[in-house]
C-alpha positions in Angstrom: -3.3 67.3 1.2 -1.4 68.7 4.2 -4.2 71.3 4.7 -6.8 68.6 4.7 -4.9 66.4 7.2 -6.1 68.2 10.4 -9.7 67.9 9.3 -9.2 64.2 8.7 -7.6 63.7 12.1 -10.5 65.5 13.8 -12.9 63.2 12.0 -10.8 60.1 13.0 -10.8 61.3 16.6 -14.6 61.6 16.6 -14.9 58.1 15.2 -12.6 56.5 17.7 -14.2 58.3 20.6 -17.8 57.4 19.6 -17.4 54.0 18.0 -16.4 50.8 19.8 -15.4 49.2 16.5 -13.0 52.1 15.7 -11.5 51.9 19.2 -11.1 48.1 18.8 -9.1 48.7 15.5 -6.9 51.2 17.3 -6.2 48.7 20.0 -5.3 46.1 17.4 -2.8 48.6 15.9 -1.3 49.2 19.3 -1.1 45.5 20.0 0.7 44.9 16.7 3.2 47.7 17.5 3.7 46.2 20.9 4.4 42.8 19.5 6.8 44.1 16.9 8.9 46.1 19.3 9.0 43.2 21.8 10.7 41.2 19.1 13.1 44.0 18.3 14.1 44.6 22.0 14.5 40.9 22.7 16.7 40.5 19.6 18.9 43.5 20.7 19.5 42.1 24.1 20.2 38.6 22.9 22.6 40.0 20.2 24.5 41.7 23.0 24.8 38.5 25.0 26.0 36.5 22.0 28.7 39.0 21.1 29.9 39.8 24.6 29.9 36.2 26.0 30.8 34.4 22.7 27.7 32.2 22.8 26.7 29.8 20.0 23.4 30.6 18.3 21.5 27.8 19.8 22.3 28.7 23.4 21.2 31.5 25.7 23.3 32.9 28.5 21.7 31.1 31.4 22.1 27.8 29.7 25.7 28.3 28.6 28.6 26.0 29.8 30.9 27.3 32.6 32.3 30.7 31.5 36.0 31.6 31.6 37.0 34.1 34.3 38.0 36.7 31.7 34.7 36.4 30.0 32.9 37.2 33.3 34.6 40.6 33.4 31.8 41.6 31.0 29.6 42.0 34.1 31.5 44.9 35.7 32.0 46.3 32.2 28.3 46.3 31.9 28.1 48.4 35.1 30.5 50.9 33.5 28.4 51.1 30.3 25.2 51.5 32.3 26.8 54.4 34.3 27.9 56.0 31.0 24.3 55.6 29.7 22.9 57.1 32.9 25.3 60.0 32.6 24.2 60.6 29.0 20.6 61.0 30.1 21.5 62.8 33.3 19.0 65.6 32.5 16.2 63.2 33.6 16.7 63.4 37.4 13.1 62.7 38.4 11.7 59.2 38.9 10.8 57.5 35.6 7.1 56.6 35.1 6.3 53.1 34.1 3.0 51.7 32.8 1.6 50.8 36.2 2.3 54.2 37.7 1.0 56.0 34.6 -2.3 54.2 34.8 -2.7 54.6 38.6 -1.7 58.2 38.9 -1.5 59.9 35.5 -4.5 58.7 33.6 -2.4 56.7 31.2 0.0 59.4 30.1 3.5 58.1 29.5 6.6 59.9 28.4 8.6 58.9 25.3 11.8 60.0 26.9 11.1 58.1 30.2 10.3 55.0 28.2 13.4 55.3 26.1 15.6 55.5 29.2 13.8 52.5 30.9 14.2 50.4 27.7 17.8 51.4 27.2 18.7 50.6 30.8 16.9 47.3 30.7 18.5 46.1 27.4 22.0 47.1 28.6 21.5 45.4 32.0 20.2 42.2 30.5 22.6 42.3 27.5 25.6 42.5 29.8 24.4 39.5 31.8 22.8 41.0 34.9 20.2 38.8 36.5 17.1 40.8 35.3 14.4 40.2 32.7 13.3 42.2 29.7 9.6 42.0 30.5 9.7 45.5 32.1 11.0 46.9 28.8 8.4 45.0 26.8 5.5 46.3 28.8 6.9 49.8 28.9 7.1 50.0 25.1 3.7 48.4 24.6 2.1 50.7 27.2 3.8 53.7 25.5 2.2 52.9 22.2 -1.1 52.7 23.9 -0.5 56.1 25.6 0.6 57.7 22.3 -2.4 56.4 20.5 -4.7 57.7 23.2 -3.0 61.1 23.1 -3.2 61.3 19.3 -6.9 60.4 19.3 -7.6 62.7 22.3 -9.3 59.8 24.2 -11.0 60.0 27.5 -9.1 59.0 30.7 -10.6 55.5 31.1 -10.1 54.8 27.4 -6.5 55.9 27.6 -5.9 53.7 30.6 -7.4 50.7 28.7 -5.2 51.4 25.7 -2.1 51.5 27.9 -3.1 48.2 29.4 -3.8 46.7 26.0 -0.4 47.7 24.7 1.4 46.3 27.7 -0.6 43.0 27.5 0.2 42.7 23.8 3.9 42.8 24.6 3.7 40.1 27.2 1.5 38.0 24.9 4.2 38.4 22.2 7.0 37.4 24.5 5.3 34.2 25.8 3.1 33.4 22.8 0.2 33.4 25.3 -2.5 35.9 24.4 -4.7 34.9 27.4 -1.9 35.5 29.8 -1.2 38.9 28.1 -4.8 39.9 28.4 -5.0 39.0 32.1 -1.6 40.8 32.6 -3.2 43.9 31.2 -6.2 43.6 33.5 -4.5 42.5 36.7 -1.2 44.4 36.6 -1.7 47.5 34.4 -5.4 48.4 34.5 -6.0 47.2 38.0 -9.5 45.9 37.3 -11.5 43.6 35.1 -13.5 46.2 33.2 -16.3 44.9 30.9 -15.7 47.7 28.4 -12.0 46.8 28.1 -12.4 43.1 27.4 -12.6 43.3 23.6 -9.8 45.8 23.0 -7.4 44.2 25.5 -7.9 40.7 24.1 -7.7 41.9 20.5 -4.5 43.7 21.2 -3.0 40.6 22.9 -3.9 38.4 20.0 -2.4 41.0 17.6 0.9 41.1 19.6 1.2 37.3 19.7 0.4 37.0 16.0 2.9 39.6 15.0 5.7 37.8 16.9 4.6 34.4 15.5 4.5 35.7 11.9 8.0 37.1 12.3 9.2 33.6 13.1 10.1 34.4 16.7 10.0 31.4 19.1 8.3 32.7 22.3 9.3 31.9 25.8 7.9 28.4 25.8 7.7 26.7 29.2 8.7 23.2 28.3 7.5 20.5 30.7 5.5 17.3 30.5 2.8 17.6 33.2 2.1 14.6 35.3 -1.1 12.8 36.1 -4.4 14.3 37.2 -4.5 16.0 40.6 -6.9 15.0 43.4 -7.9 16.5 46.7 -4.8 15.7 48.6 -2.7 17.1 45.8 -4.6 20.4 46.0 -3.8 20.6 49.8 -0.1 19.9 49.2 0.0 22.5 46.4 -1.6 25.0 48.8 1.4 24.5 51.0 3.7 25.1 48.0 1.8 28.4 47.4 2.5 29.5 50.9 6.2 28.7 50.6 6.4 30.7 47.4 4.7 33.6 49.0 7.2 33.7 51.9 10.1 33.5 49.5 8.7 36.2 47.2 8.3 38.6 50.2 11.9 37.8 51.3 13.3 38.6 47.8 11.3 41.8 47.5 12.4 43.0 50.9 16.0 42.0 50.3 16.2 44.0 47.1 14.9 47.1 48.9 17.3 46.6 51.8 20.3 46.1 49.5 19.4 49.1 47.4 18.9 51.4 50.4 22.1 50.4 52.1 24.2 50.6 48.9 22.8 54.1 48.2 23.8 55.2 51.7 27.3 53.6 51.6 28.0 54.5 47.9 26.0 57.7 47.1 27.9 58.1 43.8 27.1 56.5 40.4 29.5 53.5 40.8 27.1 51.0 42.3 26.5 49.0 39.1 30.2 48.4 38.7 30.4 46.9 42.2 27.2 44.9 41.5 28.9 43.5 38.3 31.9 42.5 40.4 29.7 40.7 42.9 27.9 38.8 40.1 31.2 37.4 38.9 31.6 34.7 41.7 27.9 33.8 41.3 28.3 33.4 37.6 31.4 31.3 38.2 29.4 29.0 40.3 26.8 28.6 37.5 25.8 30.8 34.5 22.3 30.0 35.5 22.6 33.0 37.9 22.8 35.3 34.9 20.2 37.0 32.6 16.5 36.1 33.0 16.9 32.4 33.1 15.1 31.1 30.0 17.5 28.3 29.1 18.1 27.4 32.7 14.4 26.9 33.3 14.2 24.6 30.4 17.3 22.6 31.5 16.2 22.2 35.1 12.7 21.2 34.2 13.5 18.6 31.5 16.6 16.9 32.8 17.2 14.7 35.9 18.9 17.2 38.2 19.9 16.4 41.9 18.1 18.3 44.6 21.4 19.6 45.9 22.1 21.2 42.6 18.6 22.7 42.5 19.0 24.2 45.9 22.4 25.7 44.9 20.9 27.3 41.8 18.0 28.7 43.8 20.4 30.4 46.2 22.7 31.8 43.5 19.8 33.0 41.3 18.1 34.7 44.3 21.5 36.3 45.1 22.0 37.3 41.5 18.6 39.0 41.2 19.0 40.8 44.6 22.5 42.0 43.7 21.5 43.1 40.2 18.5 45.2 41.2 20.0 46.3 44.5 23.1 47.7 42.9 21.4 49.7 40.2 20.9 47.4 37.2 17.5 48.0 35.5 15.0 45.2 34.8 12.2 43.2 36.3 11.7 40.0 38.2 9.0 38.6 35.9 10.9 35.7 34.3 13.3 35.4 37.2 10.3 34.7 39.5 9.1 32.1 37.0 12.5 30.4 37.0 12.8 30.6 40.8 9.3 29.2 41.2 10.2 26.1 39.2 13.2 25.5 41.5 11.0 25.9 44.6 8.5 23.5 43.2 11.1 20.9 42.3 12.6 21.2 45.8 9.2 21.0 47.5 8.3 17.8 45.7 11.7 16.3 46.4 11.6 17.1 50.1 8.0 15.8 50.5 9.0 12.6 48.8 12.1 12.2 51.0 10.0 12.7 54.1 7.2 10.3 53.0 9.6 7.7 51.6 7.8 7.7 48.2 6.8 10.2 45.6 4.0 12.4 46.8 3.9 15.1 44.0 4.8 14.7 40.4 8.0 16.7 39.8 6.8 18.4 36.6 3.5 19.4 38.1 5.2 20.8 41.2 7.6 22.8 39.1 4.8 24.4 37.1 2.7 25.1 40.1 5.7 26.6 41.9 6.5 28.7 38.9 3.1 30.3 38.8 2.8 30.7 42.6 6.2 32.5 43.0 5.5 34.8 40.0 2.1 35.7 41.6 3.9 36.6 44.9 6.4 38.9 43.1 4.6 40.2 40.1 0.9 39.7 41.1 -1.8 38.5 38.8 -3.0 35.0 39.8 -5.1 34.6 36.6 -2.2 35.9 34.5 0.1 33.1 35.7 -2.7 30.5 35.6 -3.4 31.3 32.0 0.3 31.2 31.2 0.5 27.6 32.5 -2.7 26.6 30.8 -1.5 27.9 27.4 1.8 26.2 27.9 0.5 22.8 28.9 -3.2 22.5 27.9 -3.7 20.6 31.1 -6.9 21.7 32.9 -6.4 19.5 35.9 -3.0 21.1 36.5 -4.5 24.5 35.9 -6.8 24.0 38.9 -3.9 23.3 41.2 -2.0 26.3 39.8 -5.0 28.5 40.5 -5.3 27.2 44.0 -1.6 27.7 44.8 -1.7 31.1 43.1 -4.6 32.3 45.2 -2.9 31.1 48.4 0.3 32.9 47.4 -1.6 36.1 46.5 -3.6 36.1 49.7 -0.6 35.7 51.9 1.4 38.3 50.1 -1.5 40.8 50.4 -2.0 40.0 54.0 1.7 39.9 55.1 3.2 42.4 52.7 0.6 44.3 50.7 2.6 45.0 47.5 3.8 43.5 44.3 7.4 44.2 43.2 6.4 47.2 41.0 4.1 48.8 43.6 6.6 48.0 46.4 9.3 50.1 44.6 6.7 52.9 44.2 6.0 52.6 47.9 9.7 53.1 48.7 9.5 56.4 46.7 6.7 57.6 48.9 3.7 56.6 46.8 0.8 54.9 48.5 -0.7 52.8 45.6 -0.9 49.1 45.9 -2.2 48.4 42.4 -2.8 50.1 39.1 -6.3 51.0 40.0 -7.0 54.6 39.0 -6.4 56.9 41.9 -5.0 59.7 39.9 -8.3 61.7 40.1 -7.9 61.7 43.9 -4.5 63.3 43.5 -6.0 66.1 41.4 -8.7 66.9 43.8 -6.6 69.1 46.1 -7.5 71.7 48.7 -6.0 74.4 46.4 -8.3 73.4 43.5 -11.5 72.9 45.6 -11.2 76.0 47.9 -13.4 79.0 47.6 -11.2 82.0 47.1 -11.7 85.4 48.7 -13.6 84.3 51.8 -14.9 86.8 54.3 -12.2 87.9 56.8 -11.9 90.1 59.8 -9.1 91.0 62.3 -9.1 89.1 65.5 -8.8 92.4 67.5 -12.1 93.8 66.0 -15.1 93.8 68.3 -18.1 91.5 67.9 -20.1 94.7 67.2 -17.8 95.4 64.2 -18.4 91.8 63.0 -22.1 92.3 63.2 -21.9 95.6 61.3 -19.7 94.2 58.5 -21.4 90.8 58.1 -25.1 91.0 58.9 -26.9 87.8 59.8 -27.5 85.8 56.7 -24.8 87.4 54.6 -22.3 84.6 55.3 -22.1 81.6 57.5 -18.5 81.9 58.5 -15.7 84.5 58.7 -12.0 83.8 58.7 -10.2 85.6 61.6 -6.8 87.1 61.0 -4.0 87.7 63.6 -2.0 90.8 64.1 0.3 89.9 61.2 -2.5 89.1 58.8 -2.1 85.3 59.2 -4.9 82.9 59.9 -6.1 82.8 63.5 -9.4 80.9 63.4 -13.0 80.9 62.1 -15.8 83.0 63.6 -19.5 82.1 63.1 -21.8 85.2 62.7 -24.7 83.2 64.3 -22.6 83.1 67.5 -21.9 86.8 67.3 -25.6 87.6 66.9 -26.7 85.2 69.7 -28.5 86.7 72.7 -26.2 87.7 75.5 -23.1 88.1 73.3 -20.7 90.8 74.5 -20.5 93.3 71.7 -17.3 94.8 73.1 -15.4 91.5 73.2 -12.9 90.8 70.5 -13.8 88.5 67.6 -10.9 86.2 68.7 -12.9 85.3 71.8 -15.6 83.4 69.7 -13.4 81.9 66.9 -12.6 78.2 66.7 -10.4 75.9 64.6 -7.4 78.1 65.2 -5.0 75.2 64.8 -6.8 73.3 62.1 -5.8 74.2 58.6 -5.1 72.6 55.2 -2.2 73.0 52.8 -3.1 73.6 49.1 -1.5 70.4 47.9 -3.4 68.0 50.3 -5.6 65.7 48.3 -9.3 64.9 49.0 -8.7 61.8 51.1 -6.4 63.8 53.4 -8.9 66.6 53.6 -11.7 64.2 54.6 -9.5 62.6 57.2 -8.7 66.1 58.6 -12.5 66.9 58.8 -13.1 63.7 60.7 -10.2 64.4 63.0 -11.1 68.0 63.8 -14.9 67.6 63.8 -15.6 71.0 62.1 -17.7 71.9 59.1 -15.1 74.1 57.4 -11.3 74.5 57.2 -9.1 77.3 56.0 -6.5 76.7 53.3 -3.2 78.4 54.1 0.3 78.5 52.6 3.5 77.6 54.3 3.7 81.0 56.0 0.1 80.9 57.3 -1.3 83.3 54.8 -5.0 82.6 54.0 -5.6 81.3 50.5 -9.2 80.2 50.7 -11.8 78.0 52.5 -13.3 74.6 52.0 -16.4 73.1 53.5 -17.0 69.5 54.4 -20.3 69.4 52.6 -18.7 70.4 49.3 -15.7 68.1 49.7 -17.8 65.0 50.3 -20.2 65.9 47.4 -17.2 66.2 45.1 -15.8 62.9 46.3 -19.2 61.2 45.7 -19.4 62.7 42.2 -16.0 61.6 41.2 -16.5 58.1 42.7 -19.7 57.7 40.7 -18.0 58.9 37.6 -15.1 56.4 38.1 -17.6 53.6 38.6 -19.5 54.5 35.4 -16.2 54.6 33.5 -15.3 51.2 34.9 -18.4 49.7 33.3 -18.1 51.6 30.1 -21.1 54.0 30.6 -20.8 57.3 28.8 
C-alpha cells in the first residue's frame, strides 16, 4: 500500500490540476479545516480569559463588571508570558509572513512555523486581555491550510493564491457565521481581486467553514441590533458624512499605532515592551473592561442598551487607547473586531450629536451604529463589500445595506486618497515593502536584473584603441561592447557602429567613444526598477554589476519590456482562469 501511495498522489494531483470539480472539493476541505481550527483557537483564547479573570461562563471579558485591581495584574503578566513565548521561538528572527503578504509576494506559500508563532502570539495576547482580536490568527490558519493543500497538490501559482484566500475566507465566515462576508474577505483582502475562476472555490470554502462552526454548536460573532426605518436620500447624505468621519479616525488609529511602536522600539530596544504595555492597560481597564480584548460583549451591550453619549465617548477613547497601546507595545493581534466595535461607538455618537444640533432625531441610533461599524472597519481593514455583506447577513435589511455600502465607499475612497493603506499593508509598508493590497506582485520581485541579464557579454579595455575594437569585434558581430577600466571594473558601453563610422580616429582609446559610464544595475533590482532606470537614462542597454563594480552581465531595454509584457499577459490570463 505504501508503495502505491506516491502513484495515487500523482494521479490525485493531475485530477486537481485539470478538473475544476476536483479543485472545488479541495477548497471545501480547506474551508472545513479553516472553520474547525477557528473554533479551536477561539475556544483556547476564551478559556484563558475565563480562567485568568475569573469570568462566569455567560460573560466575555469586554462585558465583565468592573475588575478588581489585583485581577488587572494579569495584563502585565501576559506581557511576561508573551516575552517568554517570543524567547522560546527566538530562532525566527525574520519578519513573519501572513496570508496577505504570502499572496502578494510569495505566490501563496506560507510557513507552518511562521503561522504557529503568529497564532500563539495572538492567542496569548487576546487570552491575557490585550485589546486585540483573534481574526488575524483565524485567517492565518485558514490561509495556511490553503497553502499546504496547494503545495501537496503541486498547484499553479494562481490556484495556490485562490486556495489561500479561500482558507482565510472560510475562517472569517466561521467566526461571524457569515459566508458571504467570508467570501468577500477572501477576494478583497487576501486575493486582491474578484477573479471569475475563484468564485466557486472561495464561496464553497466559506460555506464549508461556516457550516462546520455551526454544526459544532458554536455561536458566531452575531452583531445584535434592531435596525431602524427605511433610509431615504437625506439619510444617505448624512451617512456619507459618517463614512468620512470613520475614515479620518481609522487613519488616526493606524498612524498612532505606527508612531507608538516606532518610539517604544527606540526608547526600549529590549524585549520588555509588552510588560510596560500591560501596565499601561491597567488604568484603561480600571476605567472600563470594555477597553480589553476584542470587544464582542461590549459591542452588544452598547448597541442594545440605552447608554448616555458621555459614556459612549469615554469608551471610544479608552478602546482606541487600548488598541494603540496593545499593538504599539508588542502584543500580537488585529484590529478587525476592534474596528467594528469602535465604528458602532462612532455611529452612536454621530447620530447623537446630529440630533442634539438639530433638536430632534435625525438618524436612527441602531442604523447609525451599524453603518459606522462597517465604515470604520473598511477604513482600517479594507473591503467595502466584505463589511457590507457582514451587515446584510446580520440584519437582513436591504435598505440599511445600501446606506452601509455608500458610507463604506466614502470611507474607502478617503483612506486610499489620504493614506493609501489598510492596517495590514501599512505594517508591511513600515517594514519597507511597497504593496498596497494582496494583488499578486510577486512575479515582479522575481524578474530581477540578475535573472534576466545576458552573461558573458563582449568586453574590451578602455585603454585599447578603436582599431583594436574593430579587429576584435567586426561590424555585425555584436551591437555593443562593455568597456572595462584599468582595474577591470565597468567603465561604460561602446557601440561598434560608432567605431566603424567614417572619420573615426583609429588611434583614439575606446574610452573616448563609450557612454553610460555612470548608469548600471544591481543584480537584485526588479523589473519595475529596471524600466524606471531605462526611462531615466535614455539608453538601450545597461550593464549589471556587483557592489564592487565588477561586470556580471548586460540587459537590453527591448528584452526587459518584452518580458514584462509577457508576464503581464500571463497574469491577466491567470486572473480570468485561462490555461
